[in-house]
VEXDREN-2710 file (C-alpha; in Angstrom, 1 decimal):
% VEXDREN-2710
k/r/px/py/pz
1/MET/16.8/19.9/17.6
2/THR/18.5/22.1/15.0
3/THR/17.1/22.8/11.6
4/PRO/19.0/20.5/9.1
5/GLU/21.1/22.3/6.5
6/THR/22.5/19.3/4.7
7/LEU/22.9/15.5/5.2
8/PRO/25.7/14.5/7.6
9/LEU/28.4/12.2/6.0
10/ILE/28.2/8.8/7.5
11/ALA/31.2/6.7/6.4
12/GLY/31.3/3.0/6.0
13/ASP/28.5/0.9/7.6
14/PRO/28.3/1.9/11.3
15/PRO/25.8/0.4/13.7
16/ALA/22.3/1.7/12.9
17/LEU/21.9/3.4/16.3
18/ALA/25.2/5.3/15.8
19/ALA/24.0/6.5/12.4
20/ALA/20.6/7.4/13.8
21/LEU/22.1/9.5/16.6
22/THR/24.3/11.3/14.0
23/TYR/21.1/12.2/12.1
24/VAL/19.4/13.4/15.3
25/ALA/22.3/15.7/16.1
26/ALA/22.0/17.2/12.6
27/GLY/18.3/17.9/13.1
28/PHE/16.7/14.9/11.5
29/HIS/14.0/12.5/12.8
30/PRO/15.3/8.9/12.2
31/VAL/13.2/5.7/12.5
32/PRO/14.3/2.1/12.2
33/VAL/13.5/0.1/9.0
34/CYS/14.0/-3.6/8.4
35/ARG/17.3/-4.5/6.7
36/THR/17.9/-7.1/4.0
37/VAL/19.5/-10.4/5.3
38/SER/20.1/-13.0/2.6
39/ALA/20.1/-15.9/5.0
40/SER/16.7/-15.0/6.4
41/PRO/13.6/-16.9/5.1
42/SER/11.8/-13.6/4.8
43/GLY/14.8/-11.9/3.2
44/CYS/15.2/-9.5/6.1
45/ASN/15.8/-9.2/9.8
46/CYS/12.2/-8.0/10.6
47/ALA/10.6/-9.8/13.6
48/TRP/7.2/-8.8/12.3
49/HIS/7.5/-10.3/8.8
50/ARG/5.1/-13.2/9.4
51/PHE/2.3/-10.7/10.5
52/LEU/2.7/-7.9/8.0
53/ARG/1.8/-7.5/4.4
54/ASP/4.3/-4.6/4.0
55/HIS/6.9/-7.0/2.6
56/ALA/4.7/-8.0/-0.3
57/THR/4.3/-4.4/-1.3
58/LYS/7.4/-2.6/-0.2
59/GLY/9.9/-5.4/-0.3
60/ALA/12.5/-6.4/2.3
61/GLY/14.6/-3.5/3.5
62/LYS/11.8/-0.9/3.5
63/PRO/9.0/-1.8/6.0
64/PRO/9.1/0.1/9.3
65/LEU/10.1/-1.5/12.6
66/LEU/8.6/1.2/14.8
67/ARG/5.4/-0.5/15.9
68/ALA/3.6/-1.2/19.2
69/ALA/3.2/-4.8/20.3
70/ARG/-0.1/-6.2/21.6
71/GLY/-0.4/-8.8/24.2
72/ASP/-0.8/-11.6/21.7
73/GLY/2.5/-10.7/20.0
74/ASN/0.9/-9.2/16.9
75/PRO/1.7/-5.7/15.7
76/GLY/-0.5/-3.0/17.3
77/PRO/-1.2/0.6/16.2
78/GLY/1.7/2.0/14.3
79/LEU/4.0/4.3/16.3
80/LEU/5.5/5.4/13.1
81/LYS/2.7/7.9/12.5
82/VAL/3.7/9.9/15.6
83/ALA/7.3/10.1/14.4
84/GLU/6.2/11.1/10.9
85/THR/4.1/14.0/12.1
86/GLU/5.6/15.2/15.4
87/GLY/9.2/14.0/15.0
88/VAL/11.4/12.2/17.6
89/THR/13.6/13.1/20.5
90/PRO/17.2/11.7/21.1
91/ALA/15.8/9.8/24.2
92/GLU/13.1/8.2/22.0
93/VAL/15.6/7.3/19.4
94/ARG/17.7/5.4/21.9
95/THR/14.7/3.2/22.8
96/MET/13.9/2.1/19.3
97/PRO/14.8/-1.3/17.8
98/TRP/17.9/-0.5/15.9
99/SER/19.7/-3.8/16.0
100/GLY/20.9/-4.5/12.5
101/SER/18.3/-2.2/11.0
102/ASN/18.2/0.3/8.1
103/VAL/17.6/4.0/8.8
104/GLY/14.6/6.0/7.6
105/LEU/14.3/9.8/7.9
106/CYS/10.9/11.3/8.5
107/LEU/10.4/14.2/6.1
108/ARG/7.4/16.2/7.4
109/PRO/8.9/17.3/10.8
110/SER/12.0/18.7/9.1
111/ARG/10.0/20.3/6.2
112/LEU/12.1/18.3/3.7
113/ALA/11.1/16.9/0.3
114/ILE/12.8/14.2/-1.8
115/VAL/12.9/14.1/-5.6
116/ASP/13.1/10.4/-6.1
117/ILE/14.4/9.6/-9.5
118/ASP/14.5/6.0/-10.7
119/GLY/16.6/5.2/-13.8
120/ALA/18.5/7.0/-16.6
121/GLU/15.3/8.0/-18.4
122/ALA/13.9/9.7/-15.2
123/ILE/17.2/11.4/-14.5
124/ALA/17.3/12.9/-18.0
125/GLU/13.7/14.1/-17.6
126/ALA/14.3/15.7/-14.2
127/VAL/17.5/17.4/-15.3
128/GLY/15.6/18.7/-18.3
129/LEU/12.9/20.2/-16.0
130/GLY/15.6/21.7/-13.8
131/LEU/17.3/20.3/-10.7
132/PRO/18.9/22.9/-8.4
133/CYS/22.2/21.6/-6.8
134/THR/21.5/20.1/-3.4
135/ALA/22.4/17.1/-1.3
136/VAL/22.1/13.8/-3.2
137/VAL/22.0/10.2/-2.2
138/ARG/22.5/7.5/-4.8
139/ARG/22.0/3.7/-5.1
140/GLY/23.0/2.5/-8.5
141/ASP/21.0/4.5/-11.1
142/HIS/18.4/5.5/-8.4
143/ALA/18.9/9.0/-6.9
144/HIS/17.3/11.0/-4.0
145/GLY/17.7/14.7/-4.2
146/TYR/17.0/16.4/-0.8
147/TYR/15.3/19.8/-0.8
148/ARG/13.6/22.2/1.6
149/LEU/9.9/22.3/1.3
150/PRO/8.8/25.8/0.4
151/ALA/6.0/27.6/2.4
152/GLY/2.6/26.8/1.0
153/ALA/3.7/23.5/-0.6
154/PRO/1.6/20.5/0.6
155/ALA/3.5/18.0/2.7
156/LEU/2.4/14.8/1.0
157/ARG/3.6/12.4/-1.7
158/ALA/3.2/12.7/-5.5
159/VAL/4.3/9.4/-7.0
160/ARG/4.8/8.1/-10.6
161/GLN/5.1/11.6/-12.0
162/GLY/6.6/12.9/-15.3
163/ALA/6.3/11.5/-18.8
164/CYS/8.5/8.5/-17.7
165/ARG/6.3/7.9/-14.6
166/ARG/9.4/7.2/-12.6
167/ILE/9.7/10.4/-10.7
168/ASP/8.4/10.6/-7.1
169/VAL/8.2/13.8/-5.1
170/LEU/8.0/12.9/-1.4
171/ALA/7.3/15.4/1.4
172/ALA/5.6/13.0/3.9
173/GLY/6.4/9.6/5.3
174/TYR/10.0/8.6/5.4
175/VAL/12.9/8.0/3.0
176/ILE/15.6/5.3/3.3
177/ALA/18.9/7.0/4.1
178/PRO/22.6/6.1/4.2
179/PRO/24.1/3.8/5.2
180/SER/21.1/1.5/4.6
181/LEU/21.2/-1.6/2.5
182/HIS/18.8/-2.2/-0.4
183/ALA/17.3/-5.6/-1.2
184/THR/19.6/-5.7/-4.3
185/GLY/22.7/-5.6/-2.0
186/THR/23.6/-2.1/-3.0
187/GLN/24.1/0.6/-0.3
188/TYR/22.6/4.1/-0.1
189/ARG/25.5/6.5/-0.4
190/LEU/25.8/10.3/0.0
191/VAL/27.4/11.6/-3.2
192/SER/26.8/15.3/-2.8
193/GLN/26.8/17.1/0.5
194/ARG/25.7/20.5/-0.7
195/PRO/23.3/22.6/1.4
196/PHE/19.6/21.9/0.8
197/ALA/18.1/23.9/-2.0
198/ASP/14.4/24.8/-2.3
199/LEU/12.3/22.3/-4.0
200/PRO/12.0/23.2/-7.7
201/GLU/8.7/24.8/-8.8
202/TRP/7.8/21.9/-11.2
203/ALA/8.1/19.5/-8.2
204/VAL/5.9/21.8/-6.1
205/ARG/3.3/21.7/-8.9
206/MET/3.3/17.9/-8.7
207/LEU/2.6/18.0/-5.0
208/LYS/-0.2/20.5/-5.5
209/GLY/-1.7/18.3/-8.3
210/ALA/-1.6/15.3/-5.9
211/ALA/-3.3/17.5/-3.3
212/ARG/-6.1/18.4/-5.7
213/HIS/-6.6/14.7/-6.6
214/ARG/-6.6/13.7/-2.9
215/SER/-9.0/16.3/-1.8
216/GLY/-11.7/14.9/-4.1
217/ALA/-13.8/12.0/-2.9
218/SER/-13.0/8.5/-3.9
219/ARG/-14.7/7.7/-7.2
220/PRO/-17.8/5.6/-6.5
221/LEU/-17.5/2.1/-7.9
222/PRO/-20.2/0.7/-10.1
223/GLU/-21.2/-3.0/-10.0
224/ALA/-18.7/-5.3/-11.7
225/GLY/-19.6/-5.9/-15.4
226/LEU/-18.9/-8.7/-17.8
227/ASP/-17.5/-12.2/-17.3
228/PRO/-13.7/-12.8/-17.6
229/GLN/-13.8/-13.9/-21.2
230/ALA/-15.9/-10.9/-22.2
231/ILE/-13.5/-8.7/-20.3
232/LEU/-10.5/-10.0/-22.3
233/GLU/-12.4/-9.5/-25.5
234/LEU/-13.2/-6.0/-24.6
235/LEU/-9.6/-5.2/-23.7
236/SER/-8.5/-6.5/-27.1
237/PHE/-11.2/-4.4/-28.8
238/LYS/-9.9/-1.3/-26.8
239/HIS/-6.3/-2.1/-28.0
240/VAL/-5.1/-2.4/-24.4
241/PRO/-1.3/-3.2/-24.6
242/LEU/-0.5/-6.9/-24.2
243/TRP/1.9/-6.2/-21.3
244/ALA/-1.0/-4.8/-19.3
245/ILE/-3.2/-7.8/-20.0
246/ASP/-0.3/-10.0/-19.0
247/ARG/0.0/-8.1/-15.6
248/ILE/-3.8/-8.4/-15.1
249/ARG/-3.7/-12.2/-15.3
250/ASP/-0.2/-13.0/-13.9
251/GLY/0.6/-10.0/-11.6
252/ASP/3.9/-8.3/-11.2
253/ARG/7.1/-10.3/-11.4
254/THR/9.2/-7.7/-9.4
255/GLY/7.1/-7.8/-6.2
256/ASP/6.0/-4.1/-6.5
257/ARG/2.2/-4.6/-6.6
258/SER/1.5/-1.0/-5.9
259/ARG/3.3/0.2/-9.0
260/THR/1.7/-2.5/-11.1
261/ASP/-1.8/-1.6/-9.9
262/TRP/-1.2/2.0/-10.6
263/SER/0.3/1.6/-14.1
264/VAL/-2.2/-1.0/-15.3
265/THR/-5.2/1.0/-14.0
266/ARG/-3.8/4.1/-15.7
267/VAL/-3.6/2.3/-19.0
268/LEU/-7.1/1.0/-18.7
269/VAL/-8.5/4.4/-18.0
270/GLU/-6.5/5.9/-20.9
271/HIS/-8.0/3.3/-23.2
272/HIS/-11.5/4.2/-22.0
273/VAL/-12.2/0.9/-20.4
274/PRO/-15.4/1.4/-18.3
275/ASP/-15.1/1.6/-14.5
276/GLY/-17.4/-1.4/-14.1
277/VAL/-15.1/-3.6/-16.2
278/ILE/-12.1/-2.4/-14.2
279/VAL/-13.9/-3.4/-11.0
280/GLY/-14.6/-6.8/-12.5
281/ILE/-10.9/-7.2/-13.3
282/TYR/-9.9/-6.5/-9.7
283/ARG/-12.6/-8.7/-8.2
284/HIS/-11.9/-11.7/-10.4
285/PRO/-10.4/-14.2/-7.9
286/GLU/-8.0/-15.9/-10.3
287/TRP/-6.4/-12.8/-11.7
288/ARG/-3.4/-11.7/-9.7
289/ILE/-3.8/-8.0/-10.4
290/GLY/-6.5/-8.0/-7.7
291/ALA/-4.4/-9.6/-4.9
292/LYS/-3.6/-6.4/-3.1
293/TYR/-7.1/-5.1/-3.6
294/ARG/-8.6/-8.2/-2.1
295/GLU/-6.3/-8.1/1.0
296/ARG/-7.2/-4.6/2.0
297/ARG/-9.7/-3.7/4.7
298/ASP/-11.0/-0.9/2.4
299/PRO/-10.6/-2.4/-1.1
300/ASP/-13.3/-0.2/-2.8
301/ARG/-11.8/3.0/-1.4
302/TYR/-8.3/1.9/-2.6
303/LEU/-9.6/1.3/-6.1
304/GLY/-12.0/4.2/-6.2
305/ALA/-9.2/6.7/-5.2
306/MET/-6.9/5.3/-7.8
307/LEU/-9.6/5.6/-10.5
308/ALA/-10.4/9.2/-9.4
309/ARG/-6.8/10.2/-9.8
310/HIS/-6.4/8.6/-13.2
311/HIS/-9.6/10.1/-14.5
312/ALA/-8.6/13.6/-13.2
313/ALA/-5.2/13.3/-14.9
314/LEU/-6.8/12.2/-18.2
315/ALA/-9.3/15.1/-18.0
316/ALA/-6.4/17.5/-17.5
317/LEU/-4.6/16.2/-20.6
318/GLN/-7.7/16.6/-22.7
319/ARG/-8.4/20.2/-21.8
END
């Protein structure tokens, strides 16, 4: 494959396989992703939806379709990891389940990074930090700037960055690409076909910061402390915002549980709520903030890693 220099222009809404082969010819590594279908009970065309939790966290139109099937029909080990690390060949692309799917582009094999900007506030902040002209994909007020990943920059993901917490820098995994359809019914469109610029230094620093946080061990979790009523009284005493308490009890109304867990835990750490109380919040069976935590095979590692990152970020601000 060639080294990609910019995104190819894909006009209209061609079949997903045709779009994928166009990306392959330009040097990208495409993978099929489920696509929103309003008439479907699950909201998408994904045959795996009844087995996967991805839809509850990522939403229809984003979970991958590149999976191995076991004899009982359930999903087996993810084939996506191979594509994300080693890339794909044209022959492999032709055998993937593209029928009616969205298109994802694996970033690491092409040494690409995405500055993912969500909303007008995030756009203003990113422009203020400095955004070199590059290829840009937009969906409403959501923009993806495509950049080359400089040598020495870690190929991973730094999410919920910036003062607005709505800037993601993505150099691993995959990104949804044109002509894919979002769950809102809007389409991803290429709006600037400039050559890829180098990832700006401030975004590289975000990736390096995420690497430092990730390299540390997950924060050990203490035993859960306090009963639910005592927890609510403590949160009030600590002046935790009412919106965070509402999310703790009732969960997220948009379906993005990952973002809710992250933002609520950040607020709790910033208001110096003890880790034992935060553990009690996540383990309380009637509070919806803990739904994703309780579903995971490694719940304490998930929460411990999140706590470690927030404590590290708070310590950095206080230096």
